[in-house]
N, C-alpha and C positions, 0 to 999 in steps of 0.2 A: 504494500500500500504506500501512497505517497507521503513525503514529509509534509506535515501540516503547514498551512500558511501561517506566518507569525501573527500572534495576537497583538494588534496595534492599538491597544487601549491605553498605553502608557501607564501612568499610576493613578489615574483619576478614580476616586471612589465610585462605587456602583450608584450611589444616590446622585452624584454629579452627572454621571452618564445618563441617568434617567431624566434629570432635569434638562439636559441637552436634547434628549429625545423629544421631550414635550415642547421645548421652545422652538427648535428648528429641525432636528432629526439627527440620525446617526448612520455611520457606515462601519461595518465590521466584517471579520472573516469568521463565519461560523465554524465551530470545531466539531470533531467526531463524525464527519460525514464521509461516506464512501460512495464512489461512482462506478457503475458498471455499464458498459455500452453493449447492446445487442444489435448486431448488424446482419444483413443478408436478406434475400427475397422473402423468407418465411419468418422474419423476426417478429412481426406483429401477430401472425397466426400462432406461432409457438408460445409467445407470452400470453396470448388470449386463453390458451389451454392450461396455463399454470397459475394465473393470478386471479384474485377475487373480483377484479374489475375488468370491464371490456377494454381491449387494446386494438382490435382490428379497425375500429372507427376512430382511433385517436388521431386527431388532425394536427397539422403543423402549428396551429395557433392555440393549442390546448395543452394543459398539464393535468394529470390525474393522480389521485391517491390510489393505492391498492395494497393488498396483503398477499403474502405467500404462506400457504398453510401446509401443515403435515397432513397425511391421510386421515388423521383423527380430528381435523378441523382446527388445530391449534396453530397460532401464528408463529412462523419461523422468521418473518420479517415484515415490517411495514415499509412501504415504498412510496416515493414520488417519482412519476415517470413523465417524460416528454420526448418529442422527436427533435433531432437536429439533422444537419446535412449528412451525417454519417450513420444514422440509425436511431434507435430508441435508447435513451439514457435512463437508468434506474438509480435513484438516490436513496441510500439507506444508511443505517448506522455503520461506521467504519469497522467496529469490532466484529461484525458478522458478515461484512461484504465478501471476504474471500471464501468463506464456507458456503454462503448462499450462491455465489457465482459457480462454485464447484458443483453444488447439488443441482442447480438448474442445468448445467452443462451435461450432466448425466442423462437428462431426459430429452436432449435435442434429437438424438437418434439420426434419422435420415432427413430431418428438416434442414433447410438452407438458412441456418442461423448460427452465429458465432458470438460467444460472450468473451469480453475482454475488460480488464481493469482499465478504467478511464481516469482514475484519480491522479495519475502522474501528468496527464495532458491537460486536465481541466482544474479550475479553481472556482469556488463559490464565494461571492460577496453578498452580504445582506445590507439592505438599506431600509430605513423606517423613519416615519415622522412627517410633520406637516410640509417640510421642504424637500422631501425625498423625490417626488416626481419631478420637481424643477431641477434638482441636482442631476437626475438621470438625463434629462433633456440637455443640460449644459455639457454633460460628458458625451453627448452624441448617442445616447441610448434611449430606446422607447420605454414607456411606462404604461403597460396594459392596464385597463381600468377594471375589468371584471375579474373576480376571484378565480384563480386557476387558469386565466388567460395567459398566453405566452406570445412573445414576439421576438423576431430575430433582429440583432443589431449588427454593428460593424464587425468585420473579421470573424463572423460566425458566433458571436455572443448570443445568448438566449436570456431574456428577461421574463420572469414569471411573477405575476401578481399573487401574493399570498394572502390568506385571511388576516384581518387586523389582529394585532396583539396589544392588549391594554388600551384599546381604542385608537391605536395608531396604524395608519396604512403601511404595508410592508411589501417589498419586492426582493427577489433574489436574482443575482446576475451570475450566469455561468459562462466562463470565458477561458480562453487559452491561458495556461500557466504563465507564459512569458509576457502576457498583457496585464496580469492581475495587479501588479504594483503600480503601473501607470494609471490604470483606471481607478484604483483605490485613491491615489493622490488627486485625481480629477474630481472625484466625488467628495473628498475631504475638503475641497475648496469651499464647499457649501455646508457640508455635514460634519458633525463632530466624530472623530474616531472613537469607537467603543469596543468593548471586549466581548468575547464569545459567551460569557456568562449572562450578559444582558440579553443576547439573542436567544439563549436557551430559555430564559425566563419569559420572553415574548412568545416563544413557541408554546410554552405551558399555558400562558394566559389566553392564547388562541385556542386551547383545547386540542392540540395536535400531539398525539402520542408517538413515541419512537421506540420500537422494539430493539433491544440490544441483547447481548449475550446473557445478561442476568435475567431476562424476562422471556427468552425464547420458549415456545411451547407451553406457556402459562395461560394463554387466553384464546378463546374463540373471538373472531373479529368484533362481535357486538359487545363483548365485555369491556372493550376499550372504545366503544362508540364509533367504530370505523365506518359502519354503514350510515351513521348520522352525518359524517363529514364528507361523504361522497366516495368512500373507498371500496364499496361493495356493490356489484350489480346482481340483481336477482333475476335478470332476464337473459343473461349470457349462458353459454354452454357449461359443461362440466369442467372442474378443476380439482386438484387434490383437496379433499375435505369438504367438497361442495354440499354433499347431502347433510352433513352435520350442521354446517352453517345455515342451510335452508331450514332444517328442523328447528334450530334455535329461534329462527325468525317467525315461523308460522305455527308452531305447536305450543307456544306459550311456555317454553321451558327455561327462558332466560331469567336468572335470578341474581345477576351481577351486572353492574354498570360502572362507568368511570366518572369520577367527580374531581373537581378542583378543590384542593385542601391547602391550608396554611398551618405552619408550625413555627415554633421559636427555636433559637439556637442554630446549630449547623444542619444543613440539609441531610435527610436520610438518603441512603443509596438506592438506586434502582434495584428492585427485587426485594427490598426490605418489607417485612410483613406488617400488617396493621391489625391491632387488637381492640376489643371492646371489653369493658369491665365484666359483663355478664358471662363472657366466655374467655377467661384469662389464659386458658391453655390452647385455645383454638383460634387461629387467625381468621379474621373476617375480610381480609383484603390484602392488597399488595401495592407498593409504590411502583408506578410505571416510569415516571421521570420526575426529577426534582431539580430545583435551582434556587440559589439565594435570591431573595426579593430586595429590590432597591429601597423598599419601604421598611426593611427590617425582617429578620427571620427568613423563612423560605416558603416557597409555593411548590406544589407538586400535583401531578395527575395521579390519582389513586383508584385502582379497581377495587370495588367494595360490594359486599352483599347489599342488595337493594334495601333490605330492612335495617341495615346497620348505619346507613348514611345519615339518619336523623338523630342518632345518639352520640354518646361520648366515644371518641376514638383516640388511639395512641399509637405512635410509630415505634416499631421495634419490639415492644413488649407492652403489657398492660400498665407498666410503670414508666413507659417512655414518654417522650414529648406529646402533649395534647395536640390534637388536630382539629381545626375548625373548617367546616365545609363552606366553600364560597360558590357563587353562581358561575356557571360556564357561559360562554358567549352564544351558546345555542341550547335549544330546549332538549331535555332528555325525557322521552316518554316513559312513564312508569306503569307497571301493571297494577291490577287491583291488589288490595292488601292481602287477599287470600292467596294470591299467587306469590307475592313478595315474601311471605313468611316461609322460613326454612332455607 
């Protein structure tokens, strides 16, 4: 995997970075991302048969979320995908990118599709805030308006409109590695440099989970709201785990969902269990992603039993840091109380 782009946040405290985000906007190099390109005549057809979302009709002006499941319907990866001039790019957690690439390659068989690590050739920059669109324009880059819209820029760059985070508009720029430093400098003429921790927090506040090595095979897609954020198609053909994912959707068997939570102190690690006082020995959920909050403490996305979300919660153990449930930026449909119990 590639050497990460340097974190250009300097030494500004997180609270100052957040204030700069609110006042004008920030540019950063998100950390922990892996990129895999799938090329060839059958690239879309192959991925369509493997992922939870439709790929065959993925257009050049679109990006989509998707999941990659085991045969048991458990997520091996969460993905963002888009087309560029050389194929379809999959963005996922860097710590699982090599294993996911290897596993997908095993199923190519006779399809005309080839998977390759694109992390050395490409870099990702994140921009957010009220001046972000203007900064992109001044740098000669497009700023697509609709969430998950994408547009091509100079020298093969791709700009994707992401869901707002903490009420701020966001885009990511994917471009050749040898152009990243110059484009970052051009964007920083308008926007304040920020660190990857702030970007991770914005992803959490946007309600976007990222599966990593600590959480692989822990969740069916609906447990982390993947279908609510556009990552699952129930009209496409089969893919690994499809029957289990469909059963969870239509038979009323789903008893877990993902919530936004806040805790004090240092952030819990992804994969840390969540407990409630009435079941001190039995976890009621798991931390999916966590990041320090610029307002103090930390925020996280946590998968929880539906009937646990309204009660007292603690990270790590029943004596661990208390967690408060906060509203997500999208509605989470809940079943009737009789279904939620248990």
